[in-house]
C-alpha positions in Angstrom: -60.0 -97.8 -71.9 -57.8 -94.7 -72.3 -56.6 -94.2 -68.7 -53.1 -92.8 -69.0 -53.9 -89.2 -68.0 -55.8 -90.2 -64.9 -53.2 -92.8 -64.0 -50.5 -90.0 -64.1 -52.3 -88.3 -61.3 -52.6 -91.5 -59.4 -48.9 -92.2 -59.7 -48.0 -88.7 -58.6 -50.1 -89.2 -55.4 -48.7 -92.6 -54.7 -45.8 -91.8 -52.4 -45.0 -95.0 -50.4 -44.6 -97.4 -53.3 -43.2 -94.7 -55.6 -40.4 -94.1 -53.0 -39.6 -97.8 -53.1 -39.3 -97.7 -56.9 -36.8 -94.9 -56.8 -34.3 -97.4 -55.5 -35.8 -100.6 -56.7 -35.1 -99.8 -60.4 -31.4 -99.2 -59.5 -31.5 -102.5 -57.5 -32.5 -104.4 -60.6 -29.8 -102.8 -62.7 -27.2 -103.3 -60.0 -28.0 -106.9 -59.5 -28.1 -107.7 -63.2 -24.7 -106.0 -63.8 -23.0 -107.5 -60.8 -22.0 -104.1 -59.3 -21.1 -103.7 -55.7 -24.0 -101.4 -54.9 -26.0 -98.3 -55.8 -25.6 -94.8 -54.5 -27.1 -94.3 -51.0 -27.4 -98.0 -50.1 -25.9 -99.3 -46.9 -24.0 -102.6 -46.9 -26.9 -104.2 -45.1 -29.4 -102.9 -47.6 -27.3 -104.2 -50.5 -27.3 -107.6 -49.0 -31.1 -107.5 -48.7 -31.4 -106.3 -52.3 -29.2 -109.2 -53.5 -31.3 -111.7 -51.5 -34.6 -110.4 -52.9 -33.3 -110.3 -56.5 -32.1 -113.9 -56.2 -35.6 -115.1 -55.2 -38.6 -115.7 -57.4 -42.2 -115.3 -56.1 -44.6 -115.4 -59.1 -44.7 -118.4 -61.4 -44.2 -118.0 -65.1 -48.0 -118.3 -65.6 -48.7 -115.7 -63.0 -46.2 -113.3 -64.4 -47.6 -113.7 -67.9 -51.1 -112.7 -66.5 -49.6 -109.7 -64.7 -47.9 -108.6 -68.0 -51.2 -108.8 -69.9 -53.1 -106.9 -67.2 -50.4 -104.2 -66.9 -50.5 -103.7 -70.7 -54.3 -103.4 -70.6 -54.0 -100.8 -67.9 -51.2 -98.9 -69.7 -51.0 -99.9 -73.3 -48.4 -98.6 -75.8 -49.5 -95.3 -77.4 -48.0 -92.6 -79.6 -46.0 -91.1 -76.7 -44.4 -94.1 -75.1 -44.3 -97.9 -74.7 -46.5 -100.1 -72.7 -46.2 -101.0 -69.0 -44.3 -104.1 -69.9 -41.9 -102.1 -72.0 -41.2 -100.1 -68.8 -40.6 -103.4 -67.0 -43.6 -103.0 -64.7 -44.0 -106.8 -64.2 -40.4 -106.9 -62.9 -41.2 -104.0 -60.6 -44.3 -105.8 -59.2 -42.3 -109.0 -58.8 -39.8 -107.0 -56.7 -42.4 -105.2 -54.6 -44.2 -108.4 -53.5 -40.9 -109.7 -52.2 -39.9 -106.4 -50.6 -43.4 -105.9 -49.1 -44.8 -109.4 -48.4 -48.2 -107.9 -47.5 -48.9 -107.8 -51.3 -48.3 -111.5 -51.8 -51.6 -112.9 -50.7 -53.8 -110.2 -52.4 -51.9 -110.5 -55.6 -51.7 -114.3 -55.8 -55.3 -114.6 -54.7 -56.4 -112.0 -57.2 -54.7 -113.8 -60.0 -56.4 -117.0 -59.0 -59.8 -115.2 -58.9 -59.2 -113.8 -62.3 -58.5 -117.3 -63.8 -61.5 -118.8 -62.1 -63.8 -116.0 -63.4 -62.4 -116.4 -66.9 -63.0 -120.2 -66.8 -66.6 -119.6 -65.8 -67.2 -117.0 -68.5 -65.0 -118.3 -71.4 -64.0 -121.9 -70.5 -60.3 -120.8 -70.5 -57.8 -119.1 -68.3 -57.4 -115.3 -68.5 -54.1 -115.6 -70.4 -55.6 -118.0 -72.9 -58.7 -115.8 -73.5 -58.9 -113.6 -76.6 -58.0 -109.9 -76.2 -61.7 -109.0 -76.5 -62.6 -111.5 -73.7 -59.8 -110.2 -71.5 -61.1 -106.6 -71.9 -64.6 -107.8 -71.2 -63.5 -109.4 -67.9 -61.4 -106.4 -66.9 -64.3 -104.1 -67.4 -66.3 -106.1 -64.8 -63.8 -105.1 -62.1 -62.1 -101.9 -63.3 -64.9 -99.6 -62.3 -65.8 -100.2 -58.6 -68.9 -98.1 -58.6 -70.4 -100.2 -61.4 -69.1 -103.6 -60.3 -71.5 -106.4 -59.2 -71.2 -107.5 -55.6 -70.1 -111.0 -56.6 -67.0 -109.4 -58.3 -65.9 -107.5 -55.2 -62.8 -109.7 -54.7 -61.8 -109.0 -58.3 -62.3 -105.2 -57.8 -60.0 -105.2 -54.8 -57.4 -107.1 -56.7 -57.6 -104.9 -59.8 -57.3 -101.8 -57.6 -54.0 -103.1 -56.2 -52.9 -104.1 -59.7 -53.7 -100.8 -61.1 -52.0 -98.9 -58.3 -48.8 -100.9 -58.7 -48.8 -100.6 -62.5 -49.3 -96.8 -62.4 -46.6 -96.4 -59.8 -44.2 -98.7 -61.6 -44.7 -97.1 -65.0 -44.8 -93.4 -64.0 -41.7 -93.7 -61.9 -39.8 -95.5 -64.7 -37.6 -93.8 -67.3 -40.3 -94.3 -69.9 -43.1 -93.0 -67.6 -41.2 -89.9 -66.6 -40.6 -89.1 -70.3 -44.3 -89.7 -71.0 -45.2 -87.1 -68.4 -42.6 -84.7 -70.0 -41.2 -84.2 -66.5 -38.1 -82.1 -66.6 -37.3 -81.6 -63.0 -34.7 -79.0 -61.9 -32.5 -77.9 -64.7 -29.6 -75.4 -64.9 -30.5 -72.0 -66.1 -29.1 -68.5 -66.6 -29.9 -65.6 -64.3 -29.5 -62.3 -66.0 -29.6 -60.0 -63.1 -32.2 -57.8 -61.4 -34.3 -55.9 -63.9 -33.2 -52.3 -64.4 -36.5 -50.8 -63.1 -36.0 -52.6 -59.8 -32.4 -51.4 -59.5 -33.5 -47.9 -60.2 -36.3 -48.2 -57.6 -33.8 -48.8 -54.9 -31.1 -46.4 -56.3 -28.8 -49.3 -57.2 -26.8 -50.3 -60.2 -24.4 -53.0 -61.2 -20.7 -52.2 -61.4 -18.9 -52.6 -64.7 -17.0 -55.7 -63.6 -20.2 -57.5 -62.7 -21.8 -56.4 -66.0 -18.8 -57.6 -68.0 -18.1 -60.9 -66.2 -21.4 -62.1 -64.8 -24.3 -60.6 -66.9 -24.9 -60.5 -70.6 -26.3 -57.1 -71.3 -28.1 -58.3 -74.4 -30.1 -60.7 -72.3 -30.9 -58.2 -69.5 -34.6 -57.7 -69.0 -35.6 -61.1 -70.4 -37.9 -63.2 -68.2 -36.3 -66.5 -67.7 -38.5 -69.5 -66.8 -37.3 -72.7 -65.1 -37.5 -74.6 -68.4 -36.2 -71.9 -70.7 
């Protein structure tokens, strides 16, 4: 069940929900700290954020199941914490309120999961053993292998997996897990001497003294040097 590498690619390609997360994480921090707003939010958007953050959609039992599933999809490893460590369940709670189209598929899928677990193990998914939980997940985690009677579960798990990957790999923990550095300040040590000579040019002494370090001239500087 080691899916972290493939989920990284999935998260990078998930633009719509990922874009939402770019502000939704700030929304959570903003609401919890009682600040007036976050950078780039209009007064109207801030009011919507406050309203959404004050509401609750999932029940405690549903959120518990979401947490278990998220950590099955992205467990803790040697590089970073699990999905729940990155507050993915809170992200999913926000998304279903911000985008109501997710509400029915998610709630219906959680119900399907419990009904299937009751049939197989005589207990709800959250009350099943870890081994039983993995056994059930493997029935719906691989669409090409899933039985037709589990198609509803497959659809739900696809949504759950997409949301989990997006929430995790656009969180602080997930970005660190990908070792993503982004744009960083760097030093430019001038045009190489051979290029200057090719065009019959040279730096004046003031530029050399004030702008360029002669001992570093000629080095190839990369974006992450």
